[in-house]
N, C-alpha and C positions, 0 to 999 in steps of 0.2 A: 316417518315424516322427513322429507328432504330438508337439509339445513340451508337457511337463507343467509349466505355469507355477505360480508360487506362489499360494496361496489368497488372499493379500492383494490381488491384482490384481482379484479378483471384485468388490471394493467401489468401484472407481474406473473412470472412462472418460476418453477424450481430452477436452481442453478444448473447450467449445463456441466459445470465442473463437478458438482456433487453427484449428478447423475452418472457421469463418467466413472467416478470412483466405484460404482457398483460393479463395473466390469474388471476391476483390478485385482480380484481375488484369484485369478487364474495362476496356477503354479508357474514359476519361472518368468513372470512378466517383469520387464524393466520399465519403470514409470518415470517419465519426465513431466507428469501432469500436475503434481502438487505445487502449491504456492507457499509451502511452509519451510522453516529451517530444518536442518539436520539435527535430530535429537541427540546424536552422538557428540554434538558440539556444546550441549548444555553444560554449564558449570554446576553439576549436581552437588559437589562438595561445598561450593560457595553458597548455593541456595540453601543447603541444609544448615550451614553455619548461620546464615542470615535468619532462617526461620527459628532456630534455637535462640538466637539473640533477641528476636521479637518477643518470644514467649518468656524469656528471662527478664528482659529489661522493662517491658510494659505489657504484661499478659492481659490486663484488663482492657487496655485500648486495642490490643490485637484481636481480642475475641468478642468484644462488645459491639453494639451498634455504633456508627460513627457519623460524622458530618457528611452530608450529601456532596459538598464541594470537594471532599477528600481528606485523608489523614494528614494532619499538619506537617509532621516530619517528612512525609513523602513529597508533599508540595514543595517544601524547602529544598529537598534533594533534586527534584526535577528542575526547579528553577536554576539551581547551581549547575546542573548538567547542561542545561540549555545556554546558560551564560558562558560556559566554557566552549561552546560552539558558536559564539559570536553574538548571541542575544543578550548584550551586556547589561541592559537595564531591566531585565525581566525579574519580577517579584513573585512570590508564591500566590499573592492575591490576584494575580493576572491570569491564573490558570485554574481549571478544575480537573479532577481525576475522573476518568471514565473507565468503563469495563471494556478495555481494548479500544483502539481508535475506531473500530466499527461502531461502537456506541456513540462516539462523537458525531459520526456521519448521520446516525439515526436522530440524534438530538438536533442536528441542523435541519433535517427534514421536518421534524415536529415544530420547530420554532420559526422556520423561515419560509416553508413552502405551502402555499395554498393551491388548490386544484386549478390547473391552467397556467400557473407561473412558469416562466421559462428559466432554465438553468443551462449554462454552457459547460460542457465537459470535453475532455480530450477524446479524439477518435483515433485509436482505441483508448479505453480507460478501464479501471477496476470494475469487474462485473457486478460485485455486490453494491457498488455505488449506483449503478444504473438501476438495479432492482429496488434499492432503498428509496431513491428519489422518486422513482415512478410510483412506488407505493403511496406516496403522499400527493400524487397527482401532478408532478412536474412534467412539462414538455421539455425534453432534453434536446439540446442543439450541440452537434459535434464540431469541435474545432480541430483541424488536421494537425498532425505531428510529423516530424521527420526525425533523423538521428540525433538532433539537438533539441528535441522537445517540441512544445507547441509552437506553431508558426504565428508569431505575434502580430504580423500584419493582417493575417486572416482572422485572428482572435479579435483584434480591434474592430475590424469590419463587422463581425458578428455581434459584438457588443453594441455598436452603433445601430445596427439593424433591429436587434431583438430586445434591447434594454433588459437584460436578464436580472433575475432576483440576486443571483450570484454566479461566480465562475469557480469551478472546481478543477484543480490541477494537482498532479503528482510530479513536481519538477525534478526530483532527484531519483534516478533509476526507476522510472515508472513501472507500474504493473498494468498491462503486460509489456509495454514498449521497451523497457530497459533504458529509455532515453534519459540523457542528462541535459537539462535546460542550461544553456550557457549564460554567463553573467550579463551580457548585453541584453538578452531577452528577459532575464529576471528583472532588470531595471525597467525595461519597457513595460512589463506586466504591472509593476508597482506604479509606474507613471500613469498608465491608462486607468488604473483603479482610481487614482486621484482625479484625473481629467474627466472621467465619466461618472465618478461617485458610485462605483460598482464594487460590491464586496467580493473579495477573492479568498478562496479557501485553499490553503496549502496542506496537502496530506503528505506526511513525511515519515513513513515507517521504515524506509530503506536507506536513509541518508548516511547512516554510520557504516554501511557495508560497502565502502569504496575499496578499490584494488590499487595497490601501489602505495607510494609514500605521500602523494599529494592528495589532500582531501578535496571534495567537490567544492564548487562555489558556495558562498554563504547561502543559507536558507533565505527564503523571502522574509521570514521573521527577522533574522539578523540584519539583512540588507535594508529593511524598512527604515532603520535609523538614518540611512543616507538619502531617503526619498521623503521629504517633508509631506505630512498628511497621509501617508500610506498606512501607517500602523493602525489608525482608527478604522481602516477598511480591510483589515486582514484577519483571517482566522487561521491558526496553525494547529494541526492535529498530529500528535506524536504517539509512539508506542514502544513498549519494551518487548513486544511479542517476537519480532524478528531478530533481536539482538541478545535477548536473555532467555525468555520462555513464553510461548503462547499461553501455557496453562495458568500463568499468573493472572492473565486478563487485565493487565495494567496499561492504560493509555492516558492521554491528557488532551485538553483543548485549551488553547490560548486565544483570547479574543476580546472584543470590546466589552466593557463591564455590563452594559445593558443586555447583550446577547448571552453572556455567561449567567446572568441572573435568570433569564428565561429558560436557559438550558438546565440550570440547576433545579428549577421548579419542575420541569418535565421529567428530569431524572428521578425526582422524589416519587413520581407516580409509577415508575417502572421498576426500579430495583432499590430504592431508598439510598443506597450507596454501594460503591464497589467494595468487594470483600475487604474488610479491615485487616484480616490476617494476611491476605496477599499484599495489601498496601504496606503493612508493617514489615513484611519480609523484603519487599522491594526497597523500602527505605533503608533497611539495615544493609542490604547488598550494596547499594550505591554509596552509603556512608563508609563501608569497609574499603572502598577504592579498588575493587576487583574488576570493574567494568573495562578499563583500558586493556588489561591483559586478555580478557575474554574476547574483546573486539579484535585485537591483534591476531588471535588464533583463528577466528572464523573468517576474517578477511583473507588470510593466507590460504586457507583451505578452499574457500569459494573462488578465489582468483585462479587457483590451479585448475579447478573443475571447469570454470568458464573458459579458460584457455584451451583445455582439452576438448571441450565440446565444440568450440569454434573451429579448431584444427580438424576434428573429425567430420564436421559438416562440410568444410571446404574440400576435404579429401574424398569423402564418400559420395556427396551429392553434387559437387562441382557447380556447373552453371545452372543446375536445376533449382538452386535456392540462392537467395540473397538476404543479407542481414548486416547489421552494424554490431561489431564486437562490443559487448557491454563493458563499461568501466567500473561497474559495481552492481549491487543488487542480487537478484536470484534468477533472472530470466534472460533468455535470448529470444527476441521477437524476430521472426523470419517470414519470408514470402516466397512461395513457390513461383518460379518464373515460367514454367511450361516449356522451357527450352528443349529443342530436339524432340518434341512430341511428348515430353514427360507430363505427368499429372500436375494440374494447377488448382486443385480443389482441396483445401485443408480438411474438410469434413470427410471426404472420400478417403483421403490418405489416412485419417485417424482410424477409419473402419478397417482398412487393409493392415495398418500397423498393429492393431489389436490382435489380428489373426497371426501376426508374426511375433507376438508377445512383447510388444513395445507400445507405450502409451504416451500421448501428449494431448494438449488442448487445442482444438481448432480455434482460429482467431475471430471468426464472425461474431460470436456472442459478446465480444468485448466492445462492440460498436453500438452506440445508441441509435444510429441511423446509417444507412448506406454502407453496410459491411463489406469489407474486402474478403471474399471467400477464399482467396489464395493464401491467407496468413495463418500462422500458427505460433503458439507459445510453448517454449521448451524450458523447463526448470532443471538446472544443473546442481541444485543445492544438496539434494539428499542421496545422490548416486556417486559412488567412487569412480575413479578415472577408468579402470578396466571395464566397468559396466557401462560407463558413458560411451566408450569406443564400441563396445559390442552392441549397445542399443542403437547408436547412430548407423551402424552397419545394417542392422535389421530394418531401420527406417529407410535406408537407401534401397534395400531389397523390395520394400513395399511401394516405392515410387514408380 
């Protein structure tokens, strides 16, 4: 008997990135496709010490069922972590712990989206967000971005036209754009949230991965204290996946109390609570004060790799490609120009590149509408400098 699946599945399909991974088993392939951190950067000793401390200090709490809102000591540590980044008045009660920030997005879909609701996202944006929100029946509207993030004049026009249920942004080193929303635009986003009484969701998994000595502008969460009325219209999603370990699956959501209450109720239905052992381990890690040292290490390595990839792209592909050199994060977002008759189709280049044993993700799937087929996303995070240079040379040979 054929299975009669839910109608909501008609609006989504499997991830183009996950499908691409099936092709990466070829020997000798150099992959710029992944969106994950380098496992060699994980502080294995620090996490081991933290896990042992969790089992030594509070074994019952670490191994037993826990509160859906999250393990108390971890909520305290996350609130402290965020206060140190400018969210000075944040309390543990104003956040819930989620199973990665991906679950926070799913909870937003469950609590906020009814079929046919309009949601504004960046064009391009995180592929899993597109899939998640469409699963719940959202009509997605794309707001254009440039090298400094979402174009706020266009964003406001779209808000006025569509009256969305909410606006979803990755302001700091976005995936896939790598763009950093400047402070003027950040203030504009918060101001228009108040003006139009529109909820804004800030997804911030990459904000700690800045290059150089100067951190990026304050998060929307931190900056909201300077824009009266904006805090009540803001949701902030954070994660330890890109800076500590994806395997811990620890994220969080800050938001209005009423929304957190509904999200907690929905979370009870799905996983009861995020792994208490993972939460207790993360709490002990943050308490031990190892995070600053870990971040300093990964920032240095990723900055070197980003610079090497940018240099190689300019050297090997020349006027055949254009991009903004990222100031942080994990990605270079580029566009094929078609100059001098060269290829200007990211999907076609991806096919040729696989034949030359190099992989990346074409840009079109990252658009909710009107995709730019000339775009592509390259991750520099998991590949050493020698392999970056070799891989970009292979990419140029594919063009």
